[in-house]
C-alpha positions, 0 to 999 in steps of 0.5 A: 609762185601761182596765185591763191584763191581768196576765198572771200571772192568766190561766187555761187551764182551766176549773173547773166548780166554781161548776156543781157541786162534784162529780159526786155533786152533779150526780146529786143536782141531776138527781134533785131537777130529776125531781121538780120537773118532776112538781110543776109538773105536778100544780100547774099542770095544773088551774089551766090548765082556767080559764086566769087572768092570775095562774096564768100568771104563777105558772106562768112564774116556775115554768117560769122556775127550773125552766129555769135549773136544767136550763140548769146542769145541761145545760152541766156535762154537756155541757161537761165530755163535750167535754172527753173525748168517751169520759168514761162518767160525762159520756156518761151524765149528758148522756143524762139531762139530755136525757131529763129534757128530754124528760119536762119537755116531756112531762108540761107539754105542757098548757100549750103545747097551751093556750098556742099555742091560745088566741085574740087576745081570750083574750091580752087578757083574760089581760093585763088580769088581770094586768098584770105579765104585761106584761114577758112580752109579747115572750117569749109572742109568740116561744115561742107566740102566733106558733106558733098555725099550728105547735102541736101539736094536743093533748097526745098529739102534744106528747108525741111531738113531745118524744119525736123531740127525744129521738131527734134529741139522742141522734142529735146527741151520736152523731154528735159522738163518731163525728166525733171518735173516727173521721171526724177520725182518718185515720192517719198518714203520712210526713212528708218529713223522715221523721217520722211524723205522726198526721192528727187534727182538730189536727194536719190544721189545724196542718200545712195552716196552717203546714207551707212543704213542698208535698208534706207538706201534700198527703200530709196533705190526701190521708190526709183526704180519702180516709179521709172518703170511706172514712167516708162510709157510715156517716155517711150512714146516721147523716145518713139518720135524721137527715134522717127524724126532722127532715122528721117532726118538722117535718110533724106541727107543719104546716110543708113540711119542716124547712127552712121549720121553721127558716125560720120560727124564725129570722124569715126567708123562703126569698127573703131566703135565696135572694137571698143565695145568689144574690148570693154565686153570681153575685159570686164572681169577686171572690174571684179577685184574692184567690186570685190573689194567693195563688198569686203569693205562695206561687210557685205555678203553680196553686194546690190545695185544700192550698195554701189554708189555708196562712198567710203566716207561718211554723211557731209556735214554742213559744219565739216570744211572738208566737204565745202565748196570752198574746200573742194575749190582749194583741193582743184586749185591745189591738183593743177600745180603741176599745169601750165600756169593758165590753168590757174589764171582761168580757174580764178575768173570762173569762180570769182567771176559769177560764172558758176552756179553751184547748189541745187533747188530742185524744189524751185525747178533747179534741172538735175546735173551739170553741164558747161556752156562755152562763151566764145562769142564773149571770149569769156569764161564758161558758165558752168552749172552745178548740183553741188552737195559735197559728196566725192562725186560733186568734188569730181563733177565740179573738177570735171566742168572747170576742165571743160571751161578751161578748154573753152576759155582757151578756145575762145581766146585763140582761134577764130570764133568758127573754130570753136567747136569740137567733136564730143570725145575730143571735148570731153578729154580736159574735163576726164583729165582734171578728174585724173589730176584732182584724185591724184592730188587727194591720194598723195595729200590725203590720210589714208581714209580719204585717200581709199575713198577717193581712189575707190570712187574714181575707180567705179566711174571708170566702171561707169566710163568703160560699160555703163556709157557704151551700153547707154549708146547701143541701147540708142542704136537698138531702141531705135532700130526696134522703134523703126520695126514697130512703126513698120507694123503700125504700131508704137515702142512700149516701155516694156519692150524698151525696159527689156531691151535696156535690162537684156543689154546691161547684161552684156555689160554689167559684173556678174558679182552684183546681185541685181533685180529680177525685173526689167529696169527703166533707168533709160527714162532719166538719162537726159543725153538719150534725149539730145539732138545730139545723137549716141553722145555718151560713148564719147565719154569712153573714148575720151577716157581711153585718150586722157589715161594715154594722155596722163601717162605722158603727163606723168612723164615729162610734165614740161613736154606735155605742157606745151603740147596740151595747151596747144591741143586745147587751144587749137579747136577744130583748125584740125580734125580730131584724129589728126590734132591728137596724132599731131600733139601726142602720137595717139590713135583711136583703135583698139590698142587705145582701149586695152591700155585703158584697162590695163591702167585700170587694172593698175589702179585697182592694185594701187587701191588694194595696196593702198587699202593694206598698207 
């Protein structure tokens, strides 16, 4: 019998005292790490001139200890800043942490240059000299050996690359601040009731998801639609600089551009991604049956973009227990009933231990969205960032981030710290798998109205995963190319040009049955992911969701066997390359058939929705 959640023990705010008890302690650690970075350089630089296996394993242990410490400091700075993007102390601490990471890369560039230049014979000698190195073979392969063709030629180039990375990190921080403070702050509208309504990142999503007044939804949508266009020139200027830095860094490492660099780092090929995009473009008509269901359900002649987010249940009421945060936790816990008991154990530790920051506060500078930050260095539950309003999508976001948290905790307590990582698309699998668990539970255990609403919203998210997310990545790729063309002409890309590009691409992916606006959209301006140093992020969501649907099929067929393999998969971290790990535990390959099968599942889900509605 699994332990049930005690609602009196649920916590809703972070307590970061286990990271640092005070701001002064964080500053003290920053100073200590600066000294530690220099000491590692002084100690190991001479030994790398005639590198031995013994010296290498000592260096790896020192590097690991430094990485763990800077990870804790960076996590503290980043998570606290997202609670208030205008907090000057954390703005400074995050900047200083980024600078420290850069300095560490600079002073220890000797190791990167040396380890990426070794040939097979050199590596064989090192492994034979020090048998304890064998446990680090996968790490050394992933971090150094496979990058022999994409490495800095010398320390000077390694230092230059570290400086570029620092500029990219600072630009990302600047972009996220602008998005929070300006881009998503669209101003006020007057609702049909006469009430003044402020449109920001949270209120926008809540109104479009819950307000039954189509006129209110239109006013809210319009306010942000045209506000984003006004912000597009400013964000285009920032994006052009990002594209320049991205491709400059990639070129230094012998990649054609940052897209090829990202794919290589992900162990993917351009053909795999092209196959995925082709399948989703060819099969986008699958979603027309869902859009027709939605149109009829809402009693509309034509769907407009401000209709697509509307959930099929009413406005959340603070007095309605069905929508509360604790009620959502109870539903999520029940959805884990068929999973390994460790799911429930980690869930309870996370939601009762001050590891989730729950409620929105945009007026106090809290960043929009949600994320999960692993605390591998402390072997502790992950930190989960939420903006919970009680709508269906919030409940899905919550279980999504808890999926990450379960994965991170299993990794952190199963493998060496150096293996507590993975490629984006494999790290997104446990989060999207959790969504499938949640939807299945609600559909099977709720009244018809709730089941229809949740399943319909979930299919809408399939449309997001398999059309919008790949489109964002294709936009990034072509926007980078456009920025390069404009730069070569001694110009700078404009917001108008990026808006036109976004609109042209969206037409290739979006539904023909929705009546979109004639004007070019500037939706790209507020998408956090396109400003990340981790380029071309969002198509990973589509790959992960396709993998998830294949896994969910296995789970339904043989839950006991699946659970055994799934826990091993989530615990393995980066001890195996991603495709090798998928094949070992589940026999899955990332190819065109995987994406065709995913769309087949979407068709079945739409059939299930129509049957549920008609029964």
